[in-house]
C-alpha positions as CSV (number, residue, x, y, z in Angstrom):
1,M,95.0,49.5,109.8
2,N,95.7,51.2,106.1
3,I,92.6,53.3,104.9
4,A,91.6,54.7,101.3
5,I,87.9,56.8,102.0
6,V,87.0,58.3,98.4
7,G,85.2,61.3,98.4
8,A,85.9,64.6,100.2
9,G,82.5,65.0,100.7
10,I,81.0,65.5,104.1
11,G,80.9,62.2,105.9
12,G,84.0,61.6,104.0
13,L,86.5,64.1,105.6
14,A,84.3,63.5,108.9
15,L,85.4,59.9,108.7
16,A,89.0,60.5,107.5
17,T,89.3,63.3,110.8
18,L,88.4,60.5,113.2
19,M,90.7,58.1,111.5
20,Q,93.8,59.9,111.1
21,R,93.5,60.9,115.0
22,A,93.1,57.7,116.1
23,G,96.2,56.5,114.3
24,H,95.6,54.8,111.2
25,Q,97.1,55.1,108.1
26,V,94.5,56.9,106.0
27,C,94.6,58.2,102.8
28,L,91.2,60.6,101.5
29,W,91.2,60.1,97.2
30,E,89.5,62.9,95.3
31,R,88.2,63.0,92.1
32,F,88.5,67.1,92.2
33,E,91.7,68.6,91.5
34,R,90.9,71.1,94.5
35,P,88.0,69.2,96.8
36,R,85.1,71.9,96.9
37,P,81.7,71.7,98.2
38,V,78.2,71.3,95.8
39,G,75.1,72.5,96.4
40,S,73.8,75.5,98.5
41,G,72.0,75.2,101.8
42,L,71.6,72.5,104.8
43,V,69.9,72.1,108.2
44,I,72.3,70.4,110.7
45,Q,70.1,68.9,112.8
46,P,70.9,68.3,116.7
47,V,72.1,64.5,115.7
48,G,74.6,66.2,113.2
49,L,75.8,68.7,115.8
50,A,76.6,66.3,117.8
51,V,78.7,64.5,115.7
52,L,80.3,68.0,114.7
53,D,81.2,68.5,118.9
54,A,82.5,65.1,118.6
55,L,84.8,66.4,115.3
56,G,85.2,69.6,117.7
57,V,84.3,71.9,114.6
58,G,80.7,72.1,116.3
59,D,81.7,75.8,117.8
60,P,83.1,76.9,114.2
61,A,80.6,75.5,112.8
62,R,77.8,77.5,114.8
63,T,79.9,80.5,114.1
64,L,79.0,80.6,110.6
65,G,75.7,79.1,110.7
66,A,72.0,80.4,111.6
67,P,70.2,79.1,114.3
68,I,67.0,77.3,113.4
69,A,64.2,77.5,116.0
70,R,61.1,76.6,113.7
71,M,59.6,75.5,110.0
72,Q,56.6,77.3,108.9
73,G,55.3,76.2,105.3
74,H,52.3,78.3,103.8
75,L,49.9,78.1,101.1
76,A,49.4,81.0,98.5
77,H,46.7,82.8,100.4
78,G,48.2,82.7,103.7
79,R,47.0,79.6,105.5
80,S,49.7,77.5,107.7
81,V,50.1,73.6,106.9
82,L,53.5,73.0,108.3
83,D,54.3,74.4,112.1
84,V,57.1,72.3,113.1
85,S,59.4,73.8,116.1
86,Y,63.0,72.6,117.4
87,R,63.3,72.3,121.0
88,R,64.4,75.1,122.6
89,Y,67.7,74.3,123.8
90,Q,68.4,72.0,120.4
91,P,67.8,74.1,118.0
92,G,68.8,73.2,113.9
93,L,71.9,75.0,112.3
94,A,71.5,76.2,109.0
95,M,74.6,76.6,106.9
96,H,76.0,76.8,103.3
97,R,77.3,73.8,102.0
98,A,81.2,76.0,101.8
99,A,80.8,77.0,105.0
100,L,80.5,73.1,106.4
101,F,82.4,72.2,103.9
102,E,85.4,74.4,105.4
103,V,85.2,73.6,108.9
104,L,85.4,69.9,108.3
105,W,88.5,70.5,106.0
106,Q,90.2,72.2,108.3
107,A,90.1,69.5,110.9
108,A,90.9,67.3,108.1
109,Q,94.3,69.3,107.6
110,A,94.6,70.1,111.6
111,A,94.4,66.4,111.8
112,G,97.8,65.3,109.0
113,V,94.7,63.4,106.6
114,P,96.8,63.0,103.3
115,V,94.5,64.0,100.1
116,Q,95.0,62.5,97.0
117,T,93.4,64.8,94.5
118,G,92.5,64.9,91.1
119,A,91.9,60.9,91.1
120,A,88.9,59.4,90.0
121,I,88.4,55.7,91.4
122,H,86.5,53.7,89.2
123,S,86.9,50.4,91.1
124,A,88.2,48.6,94.4
125,T,88.8,45.0,93.7
126,A,89.7,42.5,96.3
127,E,93.2,41.0,95.2
128,C,95.0,38.6,98.1
129,G,93.2,39.5,101.3
130,Q,93.0,43.9,100.3
131,R,91.3,45.7,98.3
132,V,92.6,47.8,95.1
133,L,91.9,51.1,93.6
134,R,91.8,51.3,90.0
135,D,91.5,54.3,87.6
136,A,89.1,54.3,84.8
137,Q,92.7,52.5,83.0
138,G,92.3,49.4,85.1
139,Q,95.8,51.0,86.3
140,A,96.4,49.8,90.1
141,L,96.2,53.3,92.5
142,A,96.5,51.7,96.0
143,A,96.1,48.5,97.9
144,V,94.8,49.0,101.2
145,D,92.8,47.1,104.4
146,L,89.9,48.7,103.9
147,V,87.6,51.3,101.4
148,V,85.4,53.4,102.1
149,D,82.9,54.6,99.7
150,A,82.1,57.9,100.7
151,S,81.8,59.8,97.1
152,G,78.2,60.2,97.0
153,A,74.9,59.9,94.2
154,G,77.8,60.0,91.6
155,S,79.7,57.2,93.2
156,R,81.3,54.7,90.8
157,L,82.0,52.0,93.3
158,S,78.2,51.5,95.1
159,P,75.8,48.7,93.5
160,L,73.1,51.0,94.9
161,Q,70.0,51.3,92.4
162,A,68.1,54.4,93.5
163,R,64.7,55.5,92.2
164,P,64.3,58.8,90.6
165,L,61.6,60.8,92.0
166,A,59.7,62.6,90.1
167,Y,60.7,66.4,91.6
168,G,63.5,67.9,91.7
169,A,64.6,71.7,92.5
170,I,66.5,74.7,92.0
171,W,68.7,76.1,94.4
172,G,70.6,79.4,94.5
173,T,72.3,81.7,97.4
174,V,71.4,85.4,97.6
175,R,72.1,88.1,100.2
176,W,69.6,88.2,103.3
177,P,67.8,91.5,102.5
178,V,68.7,93.4,106.1
179,G,66.0,96.2,106.7
180,D,64.2,94.9,103.5
181,T,62.2,91.6,104.5
182,E,60.1,90.7,107.7
183,L,60.9,87.1,107.5
184,P,62.9,85.9,110.6
185,F,66.5,84.8,110.7
186,N,65.7,81.9,112.4
187,E,62.8,79.8,110.6
188,L,62.9,78.5,107.6
189,R,59.8,79.5,105.3
190,Q,58.0,77.7,102.6
191,R,54.8,78.7,100.1
192,Y,53.3,75.8,98.3
193,Q,50.7,76.2,95.5
194,A,49.1,72.2,96.0
195,A,52.1,70.2,95.4
196,R,52.9,71.0,92.1
197,H,55.3,74.4,93.4
198,M,57.6,74.6,96.2
199,V,59.4,77.8,97.0
200,G,61.3,78.2,100.2
201,V,63.5,80.8,102.1
202,L,65.9,79.1,104.8
203,P,68.9,81.9,106.4
204,V,72.4,80.0,106.3
205,G,74.7,82.3,108.0
206,Q,77.7,83.2,106.4
207,L,79.9,82.0,103.9
208,P,83.5,82.0,105.2
209,G,85.6,85.5,105.1
210,D,81.9,86.9,104.6
211,P,80.4,88.1,107.1
212,V,77.3,89.0,105.1
213,P,74.1,87.3,105.8
214,R,73.5,84.5,103.4
215,A,69.7,82.9,102.7
216,A,69.0,79.7,100.4
217,L,66.6,80.4,97.7
218,F,64.7,76.7,96.4
219,W,62.2,76.5,94.3
220,S,60.8,72.5,92.9
221,M,60.0,71.5,89.7
222,P,59.3,68.5,88.1
223,T,62.3,66.7,87.1
224,G,61.4,66.9,83.2
225,A,61.7,70.8,83.7
226,L,64.9,70.7,85.0
227,D,66.8,70.5,81.7
228,A,65.2,73.0,79.8
229,W,65.8,75.4,83.2
230,A,69.1,77.4,81.3
231,H,66.5,78.6,78.8
232,T,64.1,79.7,81.2
233,D,63.0,83.5,80.9
234,I,63.9,84.3,84.9
235,A,61.5,87.6,84.5
236,T,58.4,84.7,84.0
237,W,59.8,82.3,87.0
238,Q,60.5,85.3,88.9
239,A,56.4,86.5,88.2
240,Q,55.4,83.3,88.9
241,A,57.0,82.7,92.1
242,L,55.8,86.2,93.2
243,A,52.5,85.4,92.4
244,L,53.2,82.4,94.8
245,W,54.6,84.6,97.5
246,T,54.5,88.2,97.3
247,E,57.5,88.5,100.3
248,L,60.0,87.0,98.2
249,H,60.5,89.8,96.3
250,P,63.9,90.9,98.0
251,F,65.3,87.9,97.5
252,I,64.2,86.5,94.3
253,T,65.3,89.8,92.4
254,Q,68.4,89.2,92.9
255,I,68.8,86.3,90.7
256,T,69.3,87.8,87.4
257,H,70.2,84.5,85.5
258,T,69.9,80.8,85.4
259,E,73.1,79.7,85.9
260,E,72.8,81.4,89.5
261,M,70.0,78.5,90.5
262,T,71.4,75.2,90.2
263,P,69.3,72.5,89.2
264,A,69.5,69.2,91.7
265,R,67.5,66.1,91.4
266,Y,67.0,63.4,93.7
267,A,66.8,59.6,94.1
268,H,65.4,56.8,96.7
269,G,66.7,53.9,98.0
270,T,69.0,52.2,100.3
271,L,71.5,49.4,100.2
272,R,70.2,46.6,102.0
273,R,73.9,45.7,103.0
274,P,76.0,48.1,102.7
275,Y,79.1,46.5,103.3
276,E,81.2,43.7,101.2
277,P,84.7,42.0,102.5
278,G,87.1,45.4,102.9
279,L,84.3,47.9,101.1
280,V,81.8,49.5,103.2
281,F,79.8,52.2,101.9
282,I,78.4,55.7,103.8
283,G,76.0,58.7,102.7
284,D,74.5,59.0,99.5
285,A,76.6,56.0,98.3
286,A,74.8,53.6,100.3
287,H,71.2,55.5,101.1
288,R,69.8,58.2,98.9
289,A,66.5,59.9,99.9
290,S,64.0,63.4,99.1
291,P,65.9,66.3,101.2
292,Q,62.2,67.1,102.4
293,L,63.2,65.8,106.1
294,G,66.6,68.0,105.9
295,Q,68.2,64.4,106.9
296,G,71.4,64.1,103.9
297,A,74.0,65.6,105.8
298,N,73.4,64.3,109.0
299,M,73.0,61.1,107.7
300,A,76.6,60.9,106.3
301,L,78.2,62.4,109.8
302,L,76.0,59.5,111.7
303,D,77.3,57.0,109.2
304,A,81.2,58.2,109.8
305,L,80.6,58.3,113.6
306,A,78.6,54.7,113.8
307,L,81.6,53.4,110.9
308,F,84.5,55.2,113.1
309,T,83.3,53.5,116.7
310,A,82.4,49.8,115.2
311,L,86.6,50.0,113.5
312,Q,87.7,51.0,117.0
313,N,85.7,48.3,119.0
314,H,85.3,45.3,116.6
315,P,88.2,43.9,114.3
316,L,87.5,44.6,110.4
317,A,85.6,41.6,109.7
318,Q,83.4,42.1,112.5
319,A,83.5,45.8,112.3
320,L,81.8,46.3,109.0
321,P,78.5,44.2,109.9
322,R,78.8,46.0,113.5
323,Y,78.2,49.8,112.0
324,A,75.5,48.4,109.2
325,A,74.0,47.0,112.2
326,M,74.3,50.4,114.1
327,R,72.5,52.3,111.2
328,R,70.1,50.1,110.0
329,W,67.0,51.0,111.7
330,H,67.7,54.8,111.7
331,V,68.4,55.3,108.1
332,R,65.2,52.5,107.7
333,S,62.6,54.9,109.4
334,Y,64.0,57.9,107.9
335,Q,63.6,56.1,104.1
336,I,60.1,55.4,105.1
337,M,59.2,58.9,106.2
338,S,60.6,60.5,103.8
339,A,58.6,58.2,101.1
340,L,55.6,58.9,102.8
341,F,55.8,62.9,103.4
342,T,57.7,63.9,100.0
343,P,55.0,63.0,97.3
344,A,52.2,65.4,99.8
345,Y,55.1,68.1,99.1
346,Q,56.4,67.3,95.4
347,S,54.2,65.4,93.4
348,D,51.2,66.1,90.6
349,S,48.9,64.1,92.9
350,R,46.1,66.3,93.6
351,V,44.5,64.3,96.7
352,L,47.9,64.0,98.8
353,P,47.8,68.3,99.0
354,L,44.3,67.9,100.2
355,L,45.2,65.3,102.7
356,R,48.4,67.4,104.1
357,D,46.2,71.0,104.2
358,H,42.7,69.3,105.9
359,V,44.0,66.1,107.9
360,L,47.7,66.1,108.6
361,A,48.1,70.1,109.3
362,P,45.7,70.3,111.9
363,C,46.8,66.8,113.6
364,G,50.3,68.2,113.9
365,Q,49.1,70.7,115.9
366,L,47.8,68.3,118.4
367,P,49.7,67.6,122.0
368,G,51.8,64.6,120.8
369,I,52.1,65.0,117.4
370,R,53.8,67.8,117.8
371,Q,56.4,66.5,120.0
372,V,56.6,63.7,117.6
373,L,57.4,66.1,114.3
374,T,60.0,67.5,116.7
375,A,61.3,64.2,117.1
376,L,61.3,63.6,113.5
377,V,63.5,66.5,112.1
378,S,65.9,67.0,114.9
379,G,66.5,63.5,114.0
380,D,66.0,61.9,116.8
381,M,62.8,60.0,116.2
382,L,64.9,56.4,116.8
383,P,68.3,56.3,118.2
384,P,70.7,57.7,115.6
385,L,73.7,54.7,116.8
386,G,72.3,51.0,117.5
387,R,74.6,49.5,120.2
388,A,78.3,49.8,119.0
């Protein structure tokens, strides 16, 4: 098939590599002049690592990333209210987005994927049995058998109307202060003040070509406050964060300007049918949720693998609904869990943090429930891919 993939992000690069290797005529369309990652740290869960292994980039990713064995969250006075461990033989892998992008980009280049940069796709109209890519002026750029929208939350092609969430975050990357912190390099640590503030430190391994160990630092805040972040007094913010978590000092003092922390907004929503004739949506173009469960990048990788598998096993007209069926229940289950969990950690509620601290936290340590939470964060609470 002649396939256009819009967006050189995680899902787009993974799918382009798989399709190119399988002998299809692929072109990756990217609006930036030079494809680049956006964001700071993320966690590739065991289900996502399985996709990276299928792509042949699992080992390079592990070289750059930091294995994560456990996630812990505490209140300001030190009481633990979140403690979830991965399976000993299946840790998560924390990475900087730049590192993940690099291994996927190199795989796509090695496979010979053509990339058209500086091309903002504004529509993909159905014409004479094909899909025609058009720019902002309506000029036809290409006619193909299939358009895959992998252009993320800013997609111009997706009909998804996601619900904006009330809380977002600021993210930054700092050096891991070797010798100046007792925090372990294999755990995600968070500290909470009710659900109004959440600060976290995630070890993310190293950046490509730079052996210095890094950490992602994040601080949640109401979405309305993100616009004012650029005018925030850094010293005042640091004092507020350190009052919540003193161990943050060697990390947060590396931030000297507001532009070193990037605002991030989140939304929740899922396309009921992530395809049309000759057009299919993957990743954030198909479904969006809070990053609370750490599944965003993994969902994009799983979508790419599911769509590739469906296209290999079925004619195009049958493959798109098959792809949707393969991913339906896994996506829905995590969307539901994200909607339930997020307000207990990021909201103005006074009741939900109490339920989190006095009901959910104790229950989370009970036999059986611990295993369920492990499966939840590992991404395999339900089979990630249904029958192909």
